[in-house]
N, C-alpha and C positions, 0 to 999 in steps of 0.2 A: 504494500500500500504506500502511495506517495505521501510524504509529509511536507507540506508547503511551509516555507519559512514565514515567520511573522513579518509581514510587510510594513515597514516604517514609511508611512506615506505623507507625513507632514514635514517635508524637506524644503528648506528655503533654497532658492536658486542663488548660487554664488555670482559675484560680479564677474563680468567678462575678464578673462585673464590675458596676459601678454601672449600666451601661446594659442589664443583663439585663431582659427583659420583666417588668413588674409583674403580680401575680396578676389584676388586672382586665383585662389585655390578653390573657389566654389565650383561645384560640378555643373557642366552644361545640362540642360534639361534632357531627360531620356527620350528616345524616339516615341515611347508610348506613355506619356504622362497623363493622358486622359483617363478618367475613372469609368471604365465601361463594365466593371464587375468581373473582369477576367484577370487571371494571374499572368503577368508578363514575365517571361523567362529569358535567360540568356546565360552566357559564359563570359566571365570577366577576362577580357583580352589583356588588360593591365589592371592595376588596382582601380576599382570602379566605385565612385561615390553614388549612393542611393539614399533617397529621402524617405522619411516616415511622413508621408504626405499629410499636410494639414496640422502637423505637430511641431514644426520648426526645428527638426533634428535630422541628422544624417549619419551614415556609417560607411566605411570603406570596405568593400568586399575584396578579399585577396585575389590576385591574378590566378586564373585557372579554375576558380571556384564557380559553381553554378549558382545562379541567383534567381529569385522570383520576387516580384513586387505586386501588391494589390492594395490600393488605397494606403492606409496607415500601417501596412505590414511589409517588412523586408525579411527575406529568408536567404541565407547564404549556406551552401553545402559544398564541402570538398568532394571532388568527383567520385570517390569511393565511399562516401558517407563516414569517413573516419573522424570528421569534425564538422560542426554545423552551428549556426546560430539563427535566432529569430529576434527581431527588433520591431516592436510594435507600439503604437500609441493607444491610450485608453482614455475614455471620457470621464470615468469615475472610478472609485475604489472597487465597486462591484464589477465593473467592466474589466478592470485590471486583474481581479481574481479569476474571472471567467477566462480571460485570455491566457493567464498563467497556466491553468489546467489544460486548455487547448494546446498551448505551446509544448507542454510536457508530453502530451499524447502525440502531437505532430512529430516531435523530435525523437520519440520512443525512449524518453529519459525517465529514469527513476533516480531521484537525487539521494535517497536514503537519508541517514542522519548527517547533519553538518559536522564536519570534523575540524573546521577552521572558524575563527571568529568573524563575525559580521563587522564590517567597517565602512566608514563614510569615505567616498572618493569624489573628486571634482575632475571632470573631463571637459576641458575647453569651456569652462564657465557653467557647466551643467552638473548639479550635485546629485549623487546617487548613494543609496545604501547597497553595498555589495556583499554577497554571501558566496563563498566557494565551497565546493563539495568534492573532497578528494576520493570518496568512495561511491561515486555515482555509477550507474550502469546505463548503457544504451543498448537496447535489444539484447540484454543479458551480458554484454561485454563490459569490462571495467573501463571507467572513464573519469576524467576530471570535469565536473560541471560547475557552472557559474550562473548566478542570477543577480541582476541589477534592477532597481526600481528607483525612479526619481520624478520630480516635477518637470513637465514639459515647459519650454520657455513661453512667455506670454502672459503668465499670471492668471490663467483661466481655470486653474485647478485640474488640468489634464495631466496625465501621467505617461511616462515612458517605461517600457519593460523590455529587458534584454535577457534571453536565456541562451546558453551555449554550452558546447562540450567539445572535448577532443579525447579520443580513445587513449588509454594508457599505452606507453611505449612509442609515442609519436611526437618527439620533441620539436620537429619542424612545424607540425600542425599546432602544437601548443603555442609556438611563437606567432603563427599566423592568426590564431584566435585572439591572443593577447594584443596584437597590432590592430585587429578590428575593434576590440573594446577601446583601446587607447585613441582610436580615430573618432569615436562618438563625439559629435559637436553640434553646435547650432548651425542652421543654414545661413 
């Protein structure tokens, strides 16, 4: 049975830091930015920026990873599913909890008990509560799991949720997942 971490959802957004992305780093609009209810898929030919549409945040998908976007959802998956992440916007606490469970199911993740301390992190001006799971499983295989939750920019009480994993014994994929997390920023 999955045990969801207690989501600390009353996080204040930190002031934009000096490491916030510069205007020339902003991604160009994707070829399918219209919201027609379809999942738009592709393979990142280079590190590719994708937006959590309508929530003012973006993430960089590593080169060679498959990706999908649909409205406020970004999904990144290593070609052999040895690592993956979901980054999504939620309109309320209830919506975040629902999307958290859906994300665990979609990624086939069981986080198990947390073996590491929860901590606050600031990523390019966005504040999150982060929980790592050293003993997670993905479809029964040992993995490192991570969950982040924080306020979306704009002060409208919207939330951002990130769930990800890399299978044990995949140090290069650990680094790629960490780079995707570190890339999370405001649009």
